[in-house]
C-alpha positions as CSV (number, residue, x, y, z in Angstrom):
1,M,-14.1,-38.5,-13.3
2,S,-16.7,-39.5,-15.9
3,A,-17.2,-37.6,-19.1
4,R,-20.7,-36.6,-17.8
5,D,-19.2,-35.3,-14.5
6,E,-16.5,-33.4,-16.5
7,L,-19.0,-31.8,-18.8
8,G,-21.4,-31.0,-15.9
9,K,-18.7,-29.2,-14.0
10,L,-17.7,-27.3,-17.1
11,L,-21.3,-26.2,-17.6
12,F,-21.6,-25.3,-13.9
13,T,-18.6,-22.9,-14.1
14,L,-20.2,-20.9,-16.8
15,P,-21.4,-17.4,-15.6
16,V,-24.7,-17.7,-13.8
17,S,-26.9,-15.4,-11.8
18,D,-25.8,-13.7,-8.5
19,R,-28.0,-16.2,-6.7
20,A,-25.8,-19.1,-7.7
21,A,-24.8,-19.9,-4.2
22,E,-28.4,-20.4,-3.1
23,T,-29.3,-22.4,-6.2
24,A,-26.1,-24.3,-6.7
25,P,-27.5,-27.9,-6.1
26,E,-30.4,-27.2,-8.6
27,I,-28.0,-25.6,-11.2
28,M,-25.6,-28.6,-10.8
29,R,-28.4,-31.0,-11.4
30,L,-29.5,-29.2,-14.5
31,C,-25.8,-29.1,-15.7
32,D,-25.5,-32.8,-15.2
33,E,-28.7,-33.4,-17.2
34,A,-27.4,-31.2,-20.0
35,A,-24.1,-33.0,-20.0
36,E,-25.9,-36.4,-20.1
37,A,-28.0,-35.2,-23.1
38,M,-24.8,-34.0,-24.9
39,L,-23.1,-37.3,-24.4
40,D,-26.3,-39.2,-25.5
41,A,-26.3,-37.0,-28.7
42,G,-22.8,-38.2,-29.5
43,Y,-20.5,-35.5,-28.2
44,R,-17.0,-36.8,-27.4
45,R,-14.0,-34.7,-26.4
46,P,-11.6,-34.4,-29.3
47,R,-8.6,-36.7,-28.9
48,T,-5.1,-35.5,-29.5
49,I,-2.5,-38.0,-30.8
50,T,1.2,-37.1,-30.5
51,T,3.0,-40.3,-31.4
52,E,3.3,-42.6,-34.5
53,E,2.3,-45.6,-32.3
54,E,-1.0,-43.9,-31.4
55,L,-1.6,-43.0,-35.0
56,D,-0.8,-46.6,-36.1
57,A,-3.5,-47.8,-33.7
58,L,-6.2,-46.0,-35.6
59,P,-8.2,-48.1,-38.1
60,N,-8.2,-47.5,-41.8
61,G,-10.7,-44.8,-42.8
62,S,-9.7,-42.6,-39.8
63,V,-9.4,-38.9,-40.4
64,V,-7.2,-36.6,-38.4
65,L,-6.5,-32.8,-38.5
66,S,-2.9,-31.7,-38.2
67,Q,-2.1,-29.1,-35.5
68,V,1.1,-28.1,-37.3
69,Y,0.8,-28.9,-41.1
70,R,-0.9,-26.0,-42.8
71,H,-1.7,-24.9,-46.3
72,Y,1.2,-22.7,-47.5
73,L,-1.0,-20.0,-48.9
74,N,-3.8,-19.4,-46.3
75,G,-2.6,-21.3,-43.2
76,M,-5.6,-23.5,-43.2
77,D,-5.2,-26.8,-41.1
78,I,-4.8,-29.9,-43.3
79,S,-6.6,-33.2,-42.8
80,F,-5.2,-36.7,-43.4
81,Q,-7.0,-40.0,-43.9
82,R,-5.7,-43.5,-43.4
83,W,-6.4,-45.4,-46.5
84,E,-6.7,-49.2,-47.0
85,D,-3.0,-49.3,-47.7
86,G,-2.5,-48.4,-44.0
87,L,-0.7,-45.1,-45.0
88,W,-1.8,-41.5,-44.3
89,H,-2.9,-39.4,-47.3
90,R,-3.3,-35.7,-47.3
91,G,-6.8,-34.8,-48.4
92,A,-7.6,-36.5,-51.6
93,R,-4.0,-36.8,-52.8
94,S,-2.9,-40.2,-54.0
95,T,0.6,-40.0,-52.5
96,D,1.1,-40.8,-48.8
97,T,2.6,-38.5,-46.1
98,H,4.8,-39.7,-43.3
99,P,3.4,-38.9,-39.8
100,D,6.7,-37.0,-38.9
101,N,5.4,-34.3,-41.2
102,F,2.0,-33.7,-39.5
103,L,2.0,-34.9,-35.9
104,P,0.4,-33.9,-33.5
105,V,-3.1,-34.3,-34.7
106,T,-6.7,-34.2,-33.5
107,V,-8.9,-37.2,-34.3
108,L,-11.9,-36.1,-36.4
109,H,-13.3,-39.5,-37.3
110,E,-12.8,-43.1,-36.3
111,P,-14.9,-45.6,-38.3
112,T,-16.7,-48.2,-36.3
113,P,-15.9,-51.8,-37.0
């Protein structure tokens, strides 16, 4: 299933009027158009990475948000960036952090080559 079809179906399942059965084809067409516009605007489903191998495949400059590593005072999720040394650094800290400490992650940014 394409990303457009997936988004279109998601939009279609949102609550609609009681006349949805009569107008389903038109509503689905509008949902597909909205999905296409969202994709054209740059929307991409957030990608989750669970293994070191997947993390190593990301290019330098990538930014991820840990799903388990949180700030000890307020519980805020912590981001990590892959620097030019190929290692993952927490926020702007100069020391690196091993992926065992912060996987799984959601990819926030992948630089284009």
